[in-house]
ROVEXMAR-595626 format. One record per atom (N, C-alpha, C, O): y, z, x. Coordinates in steps of 0.1 Angstrom, whole numbers, plus 5000, padded with zeros to 4 digits. Atoms other than C-alpha are relative to their C-alpha. Last residue first. Layout:
N
YZX/...
//
This chain:
381
499750115010/577720401530/501249925005/501649834999/498550025000/576120611557/500349884991/499749784992/499750145004/572520721549/501549994999/502250054991/498750015006/571521041567/500349854998/500149765007/499750145002/567921111575/501349994992/501450034980/499550025014/567721461589/500349854999/501049805007/498650035000/565621461621/500449974985/499749904978/499750155000/562221611615/501549985001/502350074996/499750075013/562021981622/500249855003/500549815014/498750055002/560422121654/500249924987/499349854983/499950105010/557322331656/501549974998/502350054995/498750005007/556722511688/500149894990/499849774993/499450135002/553022571696/501450014994/501550094984/498850005008/551522891709/500649865000/500849805011/499150114995/547922891720/501250004991/501149994979/499050055009/545923211715/500949905007/501349915019/498749974994/542723251735/501149944991/501049834986/499349895008/539523271716/501350045006/501750155004/500249874992/537823071744/500650124992/500850224998/501549975000/537322771720/499850135008/498750195005/500850114993/541022771712/498550055001/498150154996/501049944991/542723001686/499249895006/498649814998/501350055002/545922871670/499050075010/499550125021/501049954991/549223041666/498749944996/498249964985/501350005006/552022851650/498950045010/498849985021/501250014991/555422951661/498850004992/498650084983/501249925004/558622891642/498949985010/498949895018/500649954988/562122751647/498950094995/499150204988/499250044989/563722531621/499450055013/499449975023/499649894992/561022551595/500849965013/500449865019/500550014986/561022241574/500550125008/501750145009/501150104998/561222241536/499450005014/498250005016/501149985010/563322541525/498849915002/497849934996/501250094997/565222551558/498950014990/497850064993/499550124995/568722691551/498949905003/499149785005/500250004986/567322961528/500449865005/500349764998/501150084996/568722951493/500050005015/501049985022/500250004985/570823221477/498849915003/497749934998/501450034997/572123141442/499849995015/500549925022/500849875000/575323311431/498649985002/497850065000/500549985013/577122981422/499150124998/498550154988/498849985008/579222991454/499650024985/500450074978/499549864997/575923031473/501250034991/501350154986/500949915007/574522721456/500550145002/500450224993/499750025014/577622521469/499150104991/499650174982/498849935003/577222671504/500349994985/500850084979/500249864999/573622561506/501250084996/501150184989/500849965011/574422221493/499850155000/499850224990/499250035012/577222161518/499350054987/499950124979/499349885003/575222331546/500949984987/501350084981/498949974991/572922041545/500750134996/500450184986/498650035005/569622031528/501050035010/500850115019/499249885005/566422031548/501349964995/501949864999/498949964991/564421711552/500750114993/500950124981/499049905004/561021621538/501150025010/500950005022/499149964989/558821311542/501150104994/501750064984/498849925004/555821241520/500850045013/500350075023/499549934989/553120971524/501350074997/502250004991/500049855002/551620881491/500550085011/500450205011/501349944995/550620531501/500050154997/498950215000/501050055008/553520371481/498650065003/497750064995/500350155000/556020581499/498949974991/498350054984/501550035000/557320931491/499849854999/500449784991/500450135004/560821061499/498549985001/497850055008/501450025002/562521401500/499849854997/500549794990/500749874999/565821551511/498549974999/497750055005/501350025008/567421211518/499250135002/498650155013/501149944992/570921321529/498849994991/498750044980/501249965008/573521081515/499050065010/498750005020/501350014993/577021041529/498950054990/499250124981/501049975009/580620971517/498649985006/498349875012/500850115005/583020971546/498950054990/498450174991/499750035014/585821231550/499249884994/499549824984/499450135001/585621221588/500349954986/500849844983/499350044988/584921581597/500849874998/501949855002/498849924998/584121741564/500849945011/502049955011/499949944986/581521471555/501450075002/502450015000/499050074992/581421411517/500250085013/500450205014/498949924995/578221501499/501049925008/500849805011/498750084998/575321361480/501050105005/501150225000/498849925001/571821511483/501249925004/501349855014/498950014990/568821291477/501150104997/501350144986/499049905004/565421321460/501150005011/500850015023/498949974991/563021031462/501050104994/501250104982/500250074987/559620921449/501250035009/501149995021/498750014994/559221161419/499849945014/499049995022/499749904989/556021081402/501449985005/502149885003/498549984998/554620911371/500250105011/499550205012/499549894992/551020781372/501550005000/502249895002/498550024999/549220561347/500650125006/500450235001/499249975012/545520611354/501449975002/501849945014/500550085011/542820531379/500650034986/499950044976/500449925011/543820821401/499449934988/498949994978/500549874995/544020641434/499450084989/498450144990/501450024997/544420301417/499350135005/498150155003/500549954987/547620431402/498549975002/497750014994/501549975001/549220241374/499550035014/499649945023/500850114997/553020281377/498550034998/498150154996/501250015008/555920501368/499249885003/499849775003/500750135001/558620591392/498850024992/498150124993/501349995005/561220871392/499449864998/500149774994/500550135005/564320891414/498550024995/497750085002/501550005000/566321211417/499549874995/500049824985/500550125007/570021231427/498450015001/497950045012/501350054998/571621571436/499749874992/500249854981/500749944989/575021731441/498649935003/498349905015/501450015003/577321511421/499250055012/499350005023/500349925013/580921631424/498649994996/498150084989/499449874999/581921521460/499550094988/499450214990/500749924990/579621231462/500550145001/499850235005/501449985005/580921091429/499250095010/498550185006/499949915011/584521131441/498650044994/498450164991/499849874994/583720971474/500150114989/499650224990/501249964994/582320671455/500150145006/499250225005/501049975010/585320641433/498850065006/498350165001/499549885007/587920661461/499050044990/498750164988/500249894991/585920411482/500450134993/499750234995/501449964999/585620171453/499850125009/498950215006/500350004986/589220151443/498650065002/498350174998/499749874993/589320101406/499549995014/498549925018/500050034985/589119741395/500450125008/501250115017/498750014995/588019821359/499949975015/498949985021/499450135004/584919751339/501449995005/502249915001/498649995003/582820031355/500649864997/500149765003/499850005014/579119981354/501450014995/501749984984/500350145005/578919871390/500250004985/500449894980/498850084997/580620201401/499849864993/500749804988/498949955009/577920411385/501249915001/501849874991/500450055013/575320191403/501050054990/501349974981/499750145000/577120261436/499749944986/500449854981/498650025001/576920631429/500549865000/501449834992/499449965013/573220611420/501549995000/502149934990/499150105005/572120411450/500750044988/501449964982/498850014991/570620701469/501049904996/502149905000/499149905003/568320771439/501349995009/502450025004/500349894991/566520441441/501250104998/502350074993/501250034993/566220121420/499650125010/498550125015/499750034986/568720241394/498749985007/497750045003/500950104995/568920291356/500449965015/501649925017/499350134998/570720611348/498949905006/498049945012/500850114994/569820951335/500749875002/501849854996/500050135006/571821271329/499049905007/498549935017/501450054998/572221641336/500049864993/500349864981/500650115007/575821761339/498549985004/498250015016/501250054993/577722071348/499349904992/499349914979/501249995007/581322131337/498849955008/499049875017/500749874997/584222191361/498750024992/498150124993/499449895008/586721931347/499250135002/499550234996/498749974994/585821681374/500750114993/501650174999/500249924988/582121701363/501450035007/501450145014/500749885002/582821611327/499950085013/500250205013/499149915007/585521351333/499350144998/500050244999/499049964990/583321171358/500950104994/501350205001/500649924989/580321171335/501150055009/501150165013/500449875005/582321061305/499450095010/499750215011/498749925000/584020791326/499750144994/500350234997/499649964987/580520661334/501350095000/501350185008/500949894996/579520671298/500350055014/500350175017/499649885007/582520461288/499250125004/499750235005/498849954993/581720211315/500550124994/501050225000/498850085004/578220171300/501250065008/501150175013/500350145000/574620271307/501249924996/501149804992/498750064996/574620641316/499849855001/499149805010/500150104990/571720791296/501449945003/502249924994/501450065000/570921091275/499949895010/498849885017/499950135005/574221271285/498649935001/497949945012/501250094997/573721641289/500249874993/500349864981/499950115008/576921861292/498849905004/498849865015/500850124996/576322211305/500349894990/500449914978/500349994986/578622511305/499449875005/499749825016/501449994995/580022431271/500050035015/501050015022/500249914988/583522521258/498550015004/498050125005/501149915004/583422361223/499650095011/498850185010/499449895008/586922211230/498950104995/499250214990/499249914992/585422011258/500550124992/500650234997/500949924992/582821861234/500750105009/500350215010/500549905009/585421741210/499150105007/499150225005/498949915003/587121551238/499650124991/500050234994/499849924988/583721421249/501250094998/501250215002/500949895000/583021301214/500250095011/500050215010/499749915011/586121091213/499150124999/499650234998/498749944997/585620941247/500350104990/500750224992/500349904990/581920861240/501350085003/501250215005/500550054987/583020691209/499750115009/499850235006/499749904989/583220831174/499449955013/498249955014/498849935003/583520561147/500450105011/501650105015/498950105000/580920311158/501450064997/502450015000/500250115009/578620591168/501249915000/502049915009/498950105001/578220871193/499649904990/498449874987/500550145000/575821161186/501249914998/502049924989/499050095005/576421531193/499549865002/498849825012/500450144998/573821801196/501049914994/501249914982/499450095009/575222151201/499649865003/499749815014/500150144997/573022411218/500649924989/500349944977/498750065003/573622791218/500149855005/500549835016/499050004989/570022901217/501349934996/501349864986/499249885000/568023001186/501050005012/501850105013/499149985012/566722661177/500850125001/501850134994/499549874998/565322581212/501050044989/502250044992/501049934992/563122271207/500450155002/499550235003/501249985008/565322161178/498950075008/498150155002/499649915011/568622191196/498850044991/498850154985/500049864995/567022041227/500350104989/499950214990/500549915011/566221721207/500050155005/499150225000/500249874993/566621501239/499550114990/498550184994/501249994992/566021161224/499750145005/498650185007/500649864998/568621081198/498750005007/497749945002/501350005008/570320741203/499350145003/499350185015/499850105010/574020731213/498749974992/498849924981/500950115000/573721071229/500449894991/501149924981/499250125005/575921361239/499149885001/498749845013/500650134997/574121691244/500849904993/501249914981/499750105010/576022021245/499449875005/499649825016/500350144997/574622321262/500549914989/500349954977/499950095011/575922681263/499849865004/500349815015/499050104997/574722911290/499949894989/498949844986/498649965004/573123241280/501049895003/502249925001/499949995015/569523101281/501450034995/501850004984/499949875005/569822991317/500350014986/501149934980/498749955000/568922631323/500050144994/499350174985/499949904990/565222581331/501550055000/501850145008/500749885006/564522391298/500250115010/499950235006/499149935009/567222141310/499350134994/500050224991/499049934992/564922051339/501050084992/501450194995/500749894993/562121971315/501050085009/501050205008/500449895010/564321771292/499450115007/499750235003/498849935003/565721581322/499850114990/500450224991/499749914989/562221501333/501350074998/501450195001/501049885000/561221371299/500350095011/500350215010/499649915011/564421151298/499150125000/499650244998/498749934996/563620991332/500450104989/500750224993/500049855004/560020921323/501250075004/501250195006/500549924988/559420581341/500050154997/499450235004/501349955002/559620391308/499550085011/498350125011/500449975014/562620181318/498650054999/497749985004/500250125009/563120201355/499850054986/499550164983/501450055001/564320511374/500149884991/501149854985/500150145001/567220741381/498649954999/497750035001/501450044998/567821111374/500049854998/500449804987/500250125007/571421241378/498649955004/498249955016/501250084997/572021601387/499949884992/500049884980/499950125009/575121821388/498949905005/498849875017/499750134993/574022141405/500149894989/499449894979/499050095007/574422461384/500449875008/501549835009/498849994992/572522701407/501149904996/502049885003/499549875003/569822741380/501350035009/502150125005/499549995014/569422371382/500650134997/501650144991/498850085001/569222371420/500650004986/501850004984/499049924994/566622651419/501449934999/502449994997/499749905010/564522441395/501150095006/502050134998/499350065011/564722151419/500450104990/501650104985/498750034995/563622361449/500949944989/502149984988/499349875000/560722511429/501449975006/502450045001/499749955014/559522161421/500850125000/501850134993/498950085005/559922041457/500450044986/501550044982/498749954993/557922341470/501149914995/502349964994/499649875004/555122281444/501350045006/502250094999/500649894993/554821911450/500650134996/501750134990/499149944991/555821661423/499350115008/498450175002/498750055004/554121431399/501050055010/502049985014/499350054988/550821501417/501349934996/501749835003/500050155001/549021551384/500749935011/500949815010/501450044999/548321921393/499849844999/498849795004/500649984987/551921981402/498649955001/498249885010/499350084990/553621831372/499350015013/499249915020/500350145001/550921961348/500749925011/500149835016/501350024996/551222321361/499649854999/498949805008/500249994986/554922321360/498649975004/498449895014/499949864996/555322191325/499650005014/499149915020/500349964986/556021851310/500050155001/500750224994/501450044996/555721721274/499650065014/498450075017/499950034986/558821901261/498649985005/497750075005/500849924991/558921871224/500249975014/500649865018/499249894996/561121731196/499150105008/498850215003/500449875006/559221401194/500950125006/501350125018/499249904993/561021081204/499750144994/500650194987/500149875005/558620801194/500850105009/500650105021/500049904989/559820451201/499950144994/500750184985/499949865005/559020181176/499850095012/498950085020/500349904990/559819821186/500250144994/501250174989/499849865003/559519531162/499750095012/498750075019/500349914988/559819161165/500450144996/501550174991/499249874999/559618931134/499550085012/498350095015/500349905010/558018591141/500750135003/501250165014/501549995001/557818341169/499650114991/498550174992/500550125006/561518241164/498550004999/497949924992/501350004993/562818591169/499249894994/498549914984/499749984986/566318511156/498850005009/498749925019/499050114998/565618381121/500550005014/501149905019/500750124995/562418591123/501049895002/500749795009/500450095011/564518911120/499549875006/499849835017/499250134998/564719151149/499449904990/498249874991/500650125006/563719511140/500949885004/502149895003/499150114998/564419831161/499249874995/498149854999/500650135003/562820161152/501149905002/502349914998/499050094998/563520511167/499449864998/498549825006/500350144998/561320791156/501349925002/502349954996/501250024991/561221171158/499749855003/498849825011/500249894989/564521301144/498949965010/499050015021/500249875006/565320971126/499850105011/500050075023/500249884991/566520631135/499950124992/500650154982/500349895009/566520281120/499650125009/498850105018/500449884993/568119991138/499950114990/500750134982/500049875007/568219651121/499550115010/498550105016/500349894992/569219311134/500050134993/501050164985/501450024994/569118991114/499650115009/498450115014/500049884992/572019071090/498650015007/497850095002/498649974998/572818731074/500250135008/501250155015/499550104990/569218621079/501550035003/501950005014/500250145004/568018941063/500649905010/501049955021/500850074990/567919321068/499749864994/498749854986/500650135004/570519521050/499349935011/499849945023/499650124993/571319891055/499449884994/498549894985/498950065007/571120211035/500649885007/501849865006/498749994992/569020381061/501249954993/502349964998/499849864997/566120441036/501350025008/502050125005/499749925012/566420101022/500350145002/501350204997/498750045003/566519931056/500550074987/501750114986/499149934991/563420131066/501549974997/502350054997/500049865003/561520011036/501050085008/501750165003/499349985012/562619651042/500050154995/501050204990/498650014997/561519671078/500850024988/501950094988/499649884994/558119801068/501550005003/502250105001/499949895010/557719521044/500450135005/501250204999/498850035008/558619271071/500150114989/501250154986/498849954992/556019431094/501349984993/502250064994/500149855000/553219381068/501350065007/501850165002/499749955013/554319021063/500050154999/500850214992/498550015003/554418951100/500450054986/501450124985/499450134998/550819071106/501550004996/502050114994/498549984997/548619371109/500649875003/500249805012/499250005012/545319301092/501550025002/502350014993/500450105010/543019401121/500950024987/501150134982/500049935013/544819601147/499849904989/500649824986/500250085011/544019491183/500050084987/499350184986/501049955009/545519681212/499949904988/500949834985/500050075012/547419561243/498950064991/497850094996/501350085003/548119791271/500149944986/500849994978/500050105010/551119961288/498749924998/498149885008/498950104999/550820281308/500049904988/499749954977/500450134995/547420441309/501149905001/500849785005/501249994991/547920821305/499749865006/499149865018/499749914989/551420851290/498949995010/499150015022/500649875000/550920551268/500350085012/500750035022/499749934987/552920241261/499550144998/499850214989/499649865000/551520021233/500250055014/499650005023/500149934987/551319651228/500550144999/501550164992/499649864999/550619481195/499850055014/498650055019/500349944987/550419101190/500650145000/501750164996/501249915001/550418991153/499650075013/498750155013/500950025011/552718691150/498750095000/497650044998/500950124999/554318701184/498949994990/497849964993/499450134998/555619051184/499049894999/497849914998/500750115008/554919421177/500849875002/502049875002/499350135000/555719691203/499249904993/498149874996/500850105007/554720061199/500849874999/501949874993/499350125005/556120321223/499049904994/497949894999/498549975001/555220681233/500749884994/501849904988/499350125001/551420691228/501550034998/501950114990/500050074987/549620991241/500849875000/501249825011/498949954991/550621201211/500049935014/501049945021/500649984987/548520981188/501150045010/502049965013/500649864999/549821031153/499450035013/499150145016/498949915001/552120721154/499550145002/500350235007/499250014988/549320501166/501150115001/501450175011/500849944989/547020621138/500750005013/500650095021/500049855000/549920551113/499150065011/499550165017/499449944988/550420191123/499950155001/500150215012/500950024988/548020051098/500550055013/499850075022/501250075001/550020201069/499149995013/498750095018/500250074987/553520301079/498649945001/498349865010/501550034997/554220381043/499949925013/500149805013/500450134995/557720521042/498549995002/498050085008/500450085012/558520831020/499649865004/499249784995/501249955006/558421071050/499649924988/498449924984/500950115003/560820851070/498750054992/497749984992/499250125004/563721101070/499149884996/499449814986/499649995014/561421401069/500849884996/500749834984/498650065000/559521311100/500550004986/500149914978/499449955012/556321521108/501549955001/502349995009/498650035000/554021351133/500650044986/500150014976/
//
């Protein structure tokens, strides 16, 4: 770990955890309990001899000095952030069982690659290639999932497939993407919101920078929802994350974050018209692999039906708890959209519409079977 902002801070007993690339989060609470979140095993508790409230309070005071902030009973909450670390401290006057600390590591690297994704059963090869084609075809994509499911890592990986000559602007309230550091020679501008510059303010500046892509680290407020809507309705492309229990529920989740009484049908149709894909990522401990597993469990296509003007969802891919997979071909709406972006995709990337499979029976005679596609699963809202 190389972090210039915190280079003068003594992390002491925590340093081995910070240097372990498998660890993404470190949580301290309850007078000495330490839980870590790892890429390979999920969340587990570890014992660190000598780590106590006094040690963590000293760390908090070091961070407050570096950040030019105050941490005491009058100012019981402290956020400290640098290029690779995000720290949150809660004073014992609020955390009644002792100071609480959360350290999240946000390294400027892309942890995922095609071989890793396919070999670890995160995604199938054909679904992977489909998603990359959609990125190169300028599809607007939102990735949903629970906290710690790997939404941001997937967005970083998808963003790595954006064409090199297309300008990217990232807008975040906490720095996690680091694409400007990962690709220092590309035209990437990293913007950060704060108490002075809101999402709306930063978005106005963003538009004047003439980007092709706008990447929001996470949509978790009404202001962020409006930023998404304004970005896509003005012709820019977006990649972002959102908390949702499934990909098909993303538009409704966006609506629930709004703080206005906007007409729900109008809003939902707008989202279905401008957002092409939703992806749901799940993280859990897999008995099959005996490790913490992250995988894509649903990919959906949003569109508005031409005949009746209804917002609809086409479930392109789903995976259940037993690992059973179901594929459906995209509608002509997505095929036509990609075509308008100069990307040619066959109408049946997942299920052959008409094909023949030739098998040889015991008498070496050819038997011809007709393979029919599954019915497209359409969710009407």
